[in-house]
C-alpha positions as CSV (number, residue, x, y, z in Angstrom):
1,M,-54.5,198.8,-0.5
2,L,-54.3,196.6,3.5
3,R,-57.1,194.2,2.0
4,L,-54.5,193.3,-1.5
5,S,-52.3,193.0,1.1
6,A,-53.9,190.7,3.6
7,L,-55.2,189.2,-0.1
8,C,-51.9,188.3,-1.3
9,L,-50.8,186.7,2.4
10,I,-53.7,184.8,2.6
11,L,-52.9,182.8,-1.0
12,M,-49.4,183.0,-0.5
13,T,-50.1,180.5,2.9
14,L,-52.6,178.8,0.7
15,I,-49.1,177.8,-2.1
16,V,-47.2,177.6,0.7
17,L,-49.9,174.9,2.4
18,T,-50.4,172.9,-0.5
19,T,-47.4,172.9,-1.8
20,S,-45.8,170.8,1.8
21,A,-48.7,168.9,1.6
22,V,-48.2,167.4,-2.3
23,R,-44.6,166.6,-0.7
24,M,-45.6,164.0,1.7
25,S,-46.5,160.8,0.7
26,S,-50.4,160.3,0.8
27,Q,-52.2,157.0,2.1
28,V,-52.1,154.1,-0.5
29,Y,-55.0,151.3,-1.2
30,P,-53.8,148.2,-3.0
31,Y,-56.3,146.3,-2.8
32,R,-58.7,148.7,-3.9
33,D,-56.3,150.2,-6.7
34,G,-55.3,146.9,-7.4
35,T,-51.0,145.4,-7.7
36,P,-49.9,146.5,-11.6
37,G,-48.1,143.6,-12.6
38,V,-48.5,140.6,-9.9
39,T,-52.0,138.6,-9.6
40,G,-53.1,135.9,-6.9
41,Y,-50.9,135.4,-4.3
42,R,-48.0,137.9,-5.3
43,S,-50.9,140.7,-5.8
44,E,-51.9,140.1,-2.6
45,V,-48.5,140.1,-1.0
46,M,-47.4,143.3,-2.8
47,A,-50.0,145.2,-1.3
48,E,-48.9,144.4,2.1
49,V,-45.6,145.8,1.0
50,M,-47.6,148.7,-1.1
51,I,-48.9,150.2,2.6
52,Q,-45.8,149.0,4.4
53,E,-43.6,151.4,2.0
54,S,-47.0,154.3,2.3
55,E,-46.9,154.3,5.9
56,F,-42.4,153.9,6.3
57,V,-42.2,156.0,4.1
58,R,-44.5,159.0,5.4
59,L,-43.5,158.4,9.0
60,A,-40.2,159.0,8.5
61,E,-41.1,162.4,6.8
62,A,-43.3,163.3,9.8
63,I,-40.7,162.3,12.0
64,P,-38.1,165.8,12.6
65,A,-34.7,165.1,11.2
66,D,-32.9,166.4,15.3
67,K,-34.7,163.2,16.2
68,Y,-33.4,161.0,13.9
69,T,-30.7,159.9,16.5
70,W,-33.6,159.1,19.2
71,R,-33.4,155.7,21.0
72,P,-36.1,155.0,23.8
73,S,-32.2,153.1,25.2
74,P,-29.5,152.9,24.4
75,S,-29.4,149.5,24.2
76,V,-31.6,149.9,21.3
77,R,-32.1,150.9,17.5
78,T,-32.1,154.8,17.1
79,I,-35.3,156.0,14.4
80,A,-32.5,156.0,12.0
81,E,-30.8,152.4,12.1
82,V,-34.3,151.4,12.9
83,F,-35.5,152.4,9.2
84,L,-32.3,151.2,7.4
85,H,-33.0,148.5,9.6
86,A,-36.2,147.8,7.0
87,S,-34.8,148.8,4.3
88,A,-31.7,146.4,4.1
89,A,-34.2,143.7,5.2
90,N,-36.2,144.6,1.5
91,Y,-32.4,143.7,0.3
92,N,-31.6,140.7,2.1
93,L,-35.2,138.4,2.4
94,Y,-35.4,138.6,-1.5
95,K,-32.2,136.8,-1.9
96,L,-34.3,134.3,-1.2
97,V,-36.6,133.9,-3.1
98,G,-34.0,135.1,-6.6
99,T,-33.5,138.1,-6.7
100,P,-29.6,139.2,-5.4
101,T,-28.7,142.5,-3.7
102,P,-27.8,145.5,-5.5
103,A,-23.9,144.9,-5.9
104,T,-23.6,149.7,-4.7
105,V,-25.8,147.9,-1.6
106,N,-23.8,146.2,1.4
107,T,-26.7,145.6,4.5
108,A,-24.4,144.3,6.3
109,T,-23.3,148.4,7.1
110,L,-26.9,150.4,6.1
111,E,-28.2,150.1,9.0
112,Q,-25.4,152.3,10.1
113,S,-24.9,154.0,7.2
114,T,-26.8,158.1,7.2
115,T,-28.4,159.4,9.9
116,D,-29.9,161.9,7.4
117,K,-33.6,162.3,6.9
118,A,-33.1,162.7,3.1
119,K,-31.2,159.7,2.8
120,V,-32.7,157.3,5.0
121,I,-36.0,158.2,3.0
122,A,-34.4,157.5,0.1
123,T,-33.1,154.0,1.2
124,L,-36.2,153.4,2.6
125,E,-37.9,154.0,-1.3
126,A,-35.3,151.8,-2.8
127,S,-35.6,149.4,-0.7
128,Y,-39.7,149.4,-1.2
129,A,-39.0,150.0,-5.3
130,H,-36.6,146.9,-4.8
131,A,-38.5,144.0,-2.8
132,K,-42.3,145.4,-5.5
133,S,-39.4,144.6,-8.5
134,A,-38.9,140.9,-6.6
135,I,-42.9,140.3,-6.4
136,R,-42.7,140.9,-9.6
137,S,-40.4,138.6,-11.3
138,M,-40.6,136.1,-9.2
139,P,-42.3,132.8,-11.8
140,D,-45.5,131.6,-9.2
141,A,-44.6,128.7,-10.6
142,D,-41.9,129.0,-7.8
143,L,-44.0,129.7,-4.8
144,E,-43.8,126.5,-4.1
145,K,-40.5,125.6,-4.2
146,T,-38.6,124.5,-1.0
147,L,-35.8,125.7,0.3
148,A,-33.9,124.9,4.0
149,W,-34.6,127.6,7.0
150,N,-33.8,127.4,10.6
151,G,-33.0,124.0,10.4
152,G,-36.3,122.7,9.1
153,K,-37.9,123.0,5.1
154,I,-40.2,126.4,3.9
155,T,-41.4,127.7,0.9
156,E,-41.0,130.6,-1.2
157,R,-45.1,131.3,-0.3
158,G,-44.0,131.1,3.0
159,V,-40.6,133.4,2.5
160,L,-42.9,136.0,1.2
161,L,-45.6,135.6,3.9
162,Y,-42.4,135.6,6.7
163,I,-41.1,139.1,4.9
164,V,-43.8,140.8,5.1
165,Q,-44.7,140.0,9.5
166,H,-41.2,140.7,9.7
167,I,-41.6,144.2,8.5
168,A,-44.5,144.8,9.9
169,Q,-42.9,143.6,13.1
170,H,-40.0,147.2,12.3
171,L,-43.4,148.9,11.7
172,G,-44.9,148.5,14.8
173,Q,-41.9,149.9,16.6
174,Q,-40.6,152.5,14.7
175,I,-44.5,153.3,15.8
176,A,-44.0,153.4,19.7
177,Y,-40.8,155.3,18.8
178,A,-42.7,158.3,17.6
179,R,-45.2,158.6,19.7
180,S,-42.9,158.1,22.3
181,I,-42.2,162.2,20.9
182,G,-44.4,162.5,19.9
183,V,-45.3,161.9,16.7
184,V,-48.6,160.8,15.5
185,P,-48.7,158.2,12.2
186,P,-50.5,160.2,9.6
187,W,-52.0,158.1,8.6
188,T,-54.5,158.0,11.5
189,V,-55.6,161.8,10.6
190,D,-56.6,160.7,7.5
191,P,-59.8,161.8,6.1
192,P,-62.3,157.9,5.4
193,R,-62.0,156.0,3.0
194,K,-64.2,156.2,0.3
195,D,-65.2,153.0,-1.8
């Protein structure tokens, strides 16, 4: 009887651990696995966007909900606000290459719209779906089109480059925030890649 109880306890623990692990997002490998729907330069941008999405979402999942209002000092964004700022950028910046922000998204108020972990993660995921759709729908011929930019000119190719590095800055900010509260970025403890 004791053996059966112990076996049941072990099985239940394994089920809970497996179920919990399934809910967590996993590492993506777009350079190995590809970027469906795009080629050339847009494929390279898509790969970076897919990696950033994976790391943002995994970090958002790893940070405890009660830490979403944490900020390192009074004059800077909270954890939730950084995630939502990146989401707003995914909507705002892709307007420059022809994909308008959905009418249901108010980027002016998005950053302060919620501190609820599930809503923040859903907003992040929706903003990345928007970004990937924008990259897919952008014709290669438009990459060399120029537009006004900070008193000068930039190509749409340059806008895509700007978006990737801008979001990467906020990912770095969020990694620093996470480590400050004792959260290790999940991808840093992933098993080694099998190429």
